Structure formats: C-alpha cells, structure tokens
C-alpha positions, 0 to 999 in steps of 0.5 A: 146140843151136845155137839154144839156146846162142845164146838166153842173152846172160847165159850168153854174157857171164858163163858164171856161169849155167846155161840149160835149155830144153824143145824138142819132139822136132821142134826147136821151143822150148817154154820157156827159163830161166836160173838160177844152178844147173843143178838150178834151171833143170831144175826150172823146166822141169818146173814149167812143164810141170806148171803148163800142163799139158804132157806131156813124153813128146815133149819134150827137155831141153836144158841147159848143165849136167852131166847128173848122176844127179839130173838124169836122175832128174828126166827119168825122173820127168817121162817126158822121152825125150831129154836133151842138154847141152853138158857131159859126163854122169856115169857113173851118169847114163849107166847110168840113161839106158841102163836107162830108155831115155832118149836122152842126148847130151852134149859138144855142140860145134857139129856134134859131139856124143857119144851116150851112150844111144839111138844107134839114135834119133839121125841124125848 
C-alpha cells in the first residue's frame, strides 16, 4: 500500500482524485489509474484486465476510495480475491466480503490496517 499511495503525485497534491491499482498477490503492480471518481478508477482496472485478457483470480484491487457494496460487486464479478483501501468499507460491503470469501482490508495507515474479512489469509 505504501508504494501504491506514493504513485500518484496528483492525489498527493490535490486530494481531489481517486487512485486504483491492480497488484499481483505477491505485491507486483500490474496497472495504476487516477480518476475523478472511485468507481471510474476501479472500472478502468477491470476494463484493462478484460482487454488484455488478464485473470484477476490472483490479483488485488487497491484503492484510495471507500469500499462500498458496489465496489465489492465489481470485485466479486471480476473474481478478485483481495480488496484493500486506505478508506473504511461500508457495513454491507463487509457482509458481502464475508459471504463471497474476499479478503477485505481497510483503514490502511502506514503499517496499521484493519482486516474486515479473511483474517486467516493475512500475515501481520
């Protein structure tokens, strides 16, 4: 997450854009986008994967935006096993993550974070 958050100079300067990226589950960045809306940023990630084609079964979605049920629906449809954000998730998104088996991590601040779903897969 540290590398991801350092990637966008525009986000650091303005705080007015959202960033989203795909990373492999071993931590290698695949693609990064800035967008005005968090949904747009995640949509670009999924569109990128579809066009490549690239399986997201071993990828993580990282975002600066709140993890809502709509964002989780996109991750579920794309078969992405991990979502991470510096923001907090909504309660419905947490339920969806539990039910679908997605690892959900939020409130990332440096080395501190909260695991909302899939704690058994996260090494702290």
